[in-house]
C-alpha positions as CSV (number, residue, x, y, z in Angstrom):
1,M,7.4,21.3,-15.5
2,K,8.3,18.9,-12.7
3,K,5.5,16.7,-11.4
4,V,5.2,15.3,-7.9
5,I,4.6,11.5,-8.2
6,S,4.8,10.6,-4.5
7,A,5.1,12.3,-1.2
8,L,5.6,11.6,2.5
9,A,4.7,14.1,5.2
10,N,7.2,14.0,8.1
11,D,6.6,14.9,11.7
12,D,8.9,17.9,11.4
13,F,6.6,19.5,8.8
14,T,8.8,18.7,5.9
15,L,7.7,16.8,2.8
16,E,9.8,14.1,1.2
17,L,8.9,14.4,-2.5
18,T,9.6,12.2,-5.5
19,F,9.4,14.0,-8.8
20,D,8.9,12.6,-12.3
21,D,12.6,13.1,-13.1
22,C,13.3,10.5,-10.3
23,S,14.8,13.1,-8.0
24,V,13.9,13.0,-4.3
25,R,13.7,16.3,-2.5
26,R,12.8,17.7,0.9
27,F,10.5,20.7,1.2
28,D,10.2,22.6,4.5
29,V,6.6,23.7,5.1
30,K,7.4,25.4,8.4
31,P,7.9,28.9,6.9
32,Y,4.3,28.8,5.6
33,L,2.5,27.6,8.8
34,E,1.8,31.2,9.9
35,K,0.5,32.4,6.6
36,G,-3.2,32.6,5.6
37,I,-4.7,29.3,4.5
38,F,-1.7,27.3,5.5
39,T,-2.2,27.8,9.3
40,E,-4.5,24.7,9.3
41,L,-1.4,22.7,8.5
42,K,-0.1,23.3,12.0
43,D,-2.4,20.4,13.1
44,L,-0.1,17.4,12.5
45,D,-3.0,15.1,11.8
46,Y,-4.4,17.5,9.2
47,Y,-1.0,18.1,7.7
48,K,-0.4,14.4,7.2
49,D,-3.8,14.0,5.4
50,F,-3.0,15.0,1.8
51,R,-3.2,13.6,-1.6
52,I,-1.4,14.0,-5.0
53,V,-3.6,16.1,-7.3
54,F,-2.7,17.9,-10.5
55,D,1.0,17.0,-10.1
56,T,1.3,18.4,-6.6
57,V,0.4,17.9,-2.9
58,Q,-3.0,19.1,-1.9
59,W,-4.8,19.0,1.5
60,R,-8.5,18.5,2.0
61,N,-9.4,22.2,2.3
62,G,-7.6,23.0,-0.9
63,Q,-4.2,24.1,0.4
64,D,-1.4,23.3,-2.1
65,F,1.9,24.5,-3.4
66,A,2.8,24.9,-7.1
67,P,4.9,21.9,-8.2
68,E,7.6,24.4,-9.3
69,T,7.6,25.9,-5.7
70,L,8.0,22.4,-4.2
71,Y,10.9,21.7,-6.6
72,F,12.9,24.9,-6.6
73,E,12.4,25.6,-2.8
74,S,13.4,22.1,-1.8
75,V,16.7,20.4,-1.3
76,E,17.8,17.2,-3.0
77,I,18.1,14.1,-0.8
78,N,21.0,11.9,-1.8
79,M,19.4,8.5,-1.7
80,D,22.7,6.7,-2.2
81,A,24.1,8.3,1.0
82,L,21.0,7.2,2.9
83,A,21.4,3.6,1.6
84,E,24.9,3.5,3.0
85,V,23.8,4.4,6.6
């Protein structure tokens, strides 16, 4: 199982995630913002107030995604390409 070891919440409602395999991936939260408990995440200040708990990202009212969801539904960010810019 992949584990989230660090995360950054971006203004465009994506998460930049670093996993324990050293991969860096981008997860788009926008498709979830109209669903159930995730509607609170539409508030950008609330969205940016998270912590890493049990190997995943969790917000203060308990919203979270399974680490497998974050990994398999995200796209890899090529850090080498970013360093060249």
